[in-house]
N, C-alpha and C positions, 0 to 999 in steps of 0.2 A: 503493500500499499504506499503510495507516494502522494503526500499532500502538499500542494503548492500554495503559497501565500499562508503558510502554516501559523503565522502570528494571528490570523483571524479565526482559527479553528475554535478557540475557546468561546469567543463571543457568538459564533454561529451555533455551536452546540447549546449554549445557554439559551438561545432563541428557540431552537428546535425543541428543547426539553421544557419550554415554558407554554403559556397559553393566555388567552384573553377571554374575559367574561364581559359581554356587552349586550345592549338592547337589540342590536342587530343580530347577534347570534341566537338569542332567544326567539326572535321573530322568524328566522330561517328554520328553526327546529319546530316551531309552532305551525308554520306553513306545511311542513312534512306530515305533522300529526293530523292536521285538518284534511290533507289530501288523502291519507291512507285510511283514516277512521271516519271521516265525515263529521267529527264532533267539534263544532265551531265554539261551543262553550269552553271546552278544556284548552283549545288553541288560544282563545281570547285570554284565559287566565294565565297562560304562559306569556303572552305578550305584555300583560300587565305586570308580571313578575320581572320582565325585562326592563320595563320603565322603571320599577322600584330599584333594580340593581343600578341603573344609571343615576338615580336620585341619591342612592346611598354613596356612590363614588363622589358626587358633588359634596355631600355631607361630610365625608371623611377628609376631603381636600380642604374644605373650609373650616375645619376644626382648628381652633387657635393652637392646639398642642401638636398638629401635624407637622412633621419635618422629613421630607424626602420620600418616606415609605411608611406603610402601615405598621403600627406597633401594638395596636389593641384590636381584638376580635369583635365582630358584629354579632350581637346576640339578641334574644327576646323575640318580639312578635315579627319584626322585619325578616329575621332569619327563617322563622317558622313559615311565613307567607310564601317566600321565595321556594323553600324546599317543598312545601305542600303543593304548589302549582306544578312542580316537575313530577312529584309522585303521583298526582292526579292523572297526568299525561301518561305516565308509565302504566298505570292501571287501565286507562282508556285503550291503550294499545295491546294489552295482553292477548286478546283473541285473534290478532292478525299475524299471519305467518308468510306473507309474501316476501320476496327478497327485498323489495323497497321498504316494507314495513319493518323487517329485521334491521335494516340500516338505520331507520328512524329510532328504533328502540336502543340501538347502540349509542346513538347520538344523545339520547335522553339520559342514559346511564352515565356517559361521560360527562354530559353537562352538569348533572347533579353532583358527581364526585369533584369536578373541578371548581364549581361554584362554592360548595361547602369548604373545600380546602382554602380558598381565598377568604371567605367571610369569617371562617372560624380561626384564620391565621394558623393554619396547621403547619407543623415542621418549619418553624421560622429560622432554624439553623441550616436548612437546606434550600428553602425557596425564599425569595424576596417579593413582596406584593406591594402594589401601589396604585392609586387612582390616576387616570390619565385622560386626556381629551384628544379629540380628532374633529375633523371638519371645521377648523378654525374656532374651536371652543363650543361648537353647537351641540356635541354629544359627548358623554362621559362614559368611561368604562374602567374595569380593573385589569391590570397586567400582572403576570406572574412569571418569574424567570428562576431557573436553577442557579444557585449561588456558586456551586462548586462542580462545574462540568467535567473537570479533570478526573474526578472519581468514577463517573459514568464512561468517559472515553477510555479509561484504563482498561475496563472490562471489554470494550469494543475492539481493542487491539488483539484480544485472544481468539484463537481458533475454537469454534463452537464444538468441535468433536474432541480435540485433544486437550484443550484448556491452556495450551501453550501460547505464549505471545508470538504473533506474526511479525515478520520484519516490516517495520513502518518507518518511513522517512518523511520528516517535516522540513520543508525548505522555504526560505524567504530571504529577501534582502534585509530584513529587520527582525530577526528572531531574538537577538541579544540586545538588551537595554543597558549593557554595561554591568549587569549583575550575574554574569556566568550562565545566562539562560534560565535563571531561577524562576522569574515571573511566568514566562511562557511555558516552562516545564510543569509548573503547578496547574495552569490554566488548561493544558492539554493532556494531563496525566501521563507525562513522559519523564517523571522524576527518575534520575539514576540512568538515563539513556546516554549513550555516547554522543558527544557534541563536537562539532567542527565549525570553526569561524574562519571564513575565507576573505581576504582583503579584496576590496572592490577593484575591478579592472580599470576603473576611471580615476585619473590623477586629480583629485579635488584641489590639492594644494597648488598645482600648476594651473589648472584650468578654471578655477573659481575663486572669487573673493567675497568676502562678507563683511558687513558693517552695520552699525546702528546709527541712523541719521542723527546729525547733531541737534536737529530740532526736537527730538524726543527727550524731553527733560523730566517727565512725570511717568509714574507707573500706570498700567492700563485701568486700574481702578479709581484713579484720580479723575475728577470731573473735567480737568484741563487736558486729559489725554486725547479725547476725540478731536478736537480742533488741531492739536499737534499732529496727530496721525494723518488727518485729511491734507494738511499742508505738506507733510512729507510726501504723501502719495502724489500729489500734484507735481512737486518738484522732481520726484523720481521718473514720472511719466514723461516730463520735459527733457530730462537727461537721456532717457533711453528711446526717445521718440516712440513711445508705445512699446510693442514687443514685451509685454509685461503680464505675468500671471500673479494675481494677488489671492492668497489663501487666508481666509478669516476664520476664526473661532467664534465670532459674534455676528449673528444676523443683523443686529443694530448697526454694527460698524460697516458691514457689507452694504446694507441699504443706503447709508449715508454716503459711502464711496461711489456707489452707483449714481446717486443723485448729483454728486459733485462732477463726476466724469461726463455725465450727459450734458452738462453745460459747456464742455469743451469740443474740440474738433476731432477727437479721437473716436474710432469706433469702439464701442464697449459692448462686450458680451458678458451676460451675467447668468450664473447658474439659476435655473428655473425658467429661463426664456425659451430654451430649447432642450431636448434630450442631450445628455452629456456627450455621447459620440458626435453628434452634430455640432455641439459647441466647440469641442476639440478640433474637429475637421475644419471649421471656418476659421478658427484661431490659427491653425497651421497654415491654411492657404492664403491668409491675408496678413502679411507682415505689417507691423504698426498698430495692431489691435491690442486692446487690453482685456483680459479675461478675469472676471471676479468669481470666486467660488467659496464654498465652505466644505463640509465633511467629505463628500464623494469625489471631489477634485484633489484631495490630499493624496490619493493613492490610485494607481492603475491607469494614469494617463500618460502618454508618450508623445512628446513634442520635440524631436531633436532639430538642431539647426537654430538659425537666427530668429525664427519666430518667437521663441522664448529665450530672451537674453537677460531678462531681470525677473527674479523671483522675489516676491515680497510676502512675509508672513507677519500678521499683526501682533500676535502675542504667543508666549509658551502655551501650548495646547493642554493645559490642565483640564481634567473633567470637572464640570461645575459641581459645587458642593452640594447641590440639591438633587444630584443624580442618585436615584434609589440604589442601583447596584453598587456604585462606587461608595455610597454611604455605608452599605452593609459590609463591603469588603474592608473598608477602613476600620469599622468597629471590630471586625475579627482580628485585625492586625494590631489593635491597641495603640500603644505609645509610638510605635514605629510605622504608623499608617503612611506617613508621607514618604519615607524612604522605601517601604516595601510595596506601596500601591500607587500613590499619586505620581511620584517622580519617574518610576520605570514606565509607566503608561505614557507620560508626556514625552519621554525620550524616544519611544518607539514611534509615536505619531509625528514627532518633529523630524526624525530621520526619514520617515515616509514622505513628508512634505518637501524636504530639502532634495530629496532624490528626483524630484521632478525636473530639477535644473540641468543636470549633466546626464544625457542619455546616449552618448556615443563617445568614442575615443577623442574625437575632434571637437566636441561641444565646448564652448567657453560661456561663462556667464557670471552675473553678480547676484548675490543673495542679500537683500535688505531686511533687517529684522527690527520692527517697530516696538520692541520691548527692551527697555534698558536693563531689566533684571538679569539678562543673560550676562551683563558685565558687573553687576553690583551684588548679586546674591552668591552665597557659598557653593550652591548646587550648580 
């Protein structure tokens, strides 16, 4: 088994092992119940339960004690009403045996199991739960993610017949965060595996330069930072005549940069305007263009040559403090949370971002970092 982009394996597994409880999911199951049983009353009760789940998510999020993730179970009449609606639908489907009916019954059983695990806050040492929103805040739901996917993946590497571990190779340009592969090994269940770190074939010291613009005098959390960052971006664009990829950790800063550049003569492409492959293609084929992006442009895009001559990153890509998974992992790590969780994660993301600049043996470019903490902090 060979896993490319192995640094993503833990997060992918965490999502696959997780689930979502939403009004939409209840509605889809209710439609199946009504179609197979003809019982509109039971189906209607399921839809009402779905709306209640959405209301509970809002209530949890608006609780003054809420911080990043759920820490208290939901009990009492609300839990009983949700479970009762699902049990009523299971009873209504009991006499139906067609393949489609059997599938609906499986969905009901899974819906009950996963809903109760979230609302009862079951196994909080294994799963992390939190209320979340979609459709620009118009609907609310609950998310669940496995906190330690490495434990599950470790078993997946074993041969189902012999129980012995199969040869498995994880490869990526950014597996090591300077911690001897510790973080990635824990996330992917490969503790104790043989490791090999290979130098990049690209000569970054010769072909690239980096600096913090002198106009950046404040840290990113300072109110004065945004005007300084925008001023620096404008000057950088003039110096490089476009040909610039700007990677942001904040949608707020990205939106402000987009608004500013739209008042200039540069062609500006922004993540969300087009599918990512189309954005990258247009950026590559039109020298002098400025491309602005967030998360999905930090990895996996390849723009060799002069089209990308200047890479700008707004700040060290630390995970936000209100991220529920990060919050739970930091709590498990205790007093060394910054060193064991926050910093290695930021290093891997930063290396991925910087890797967009030099994509061939002949590439040259400049990296501008709009975060002076890279110079002033001990890490």
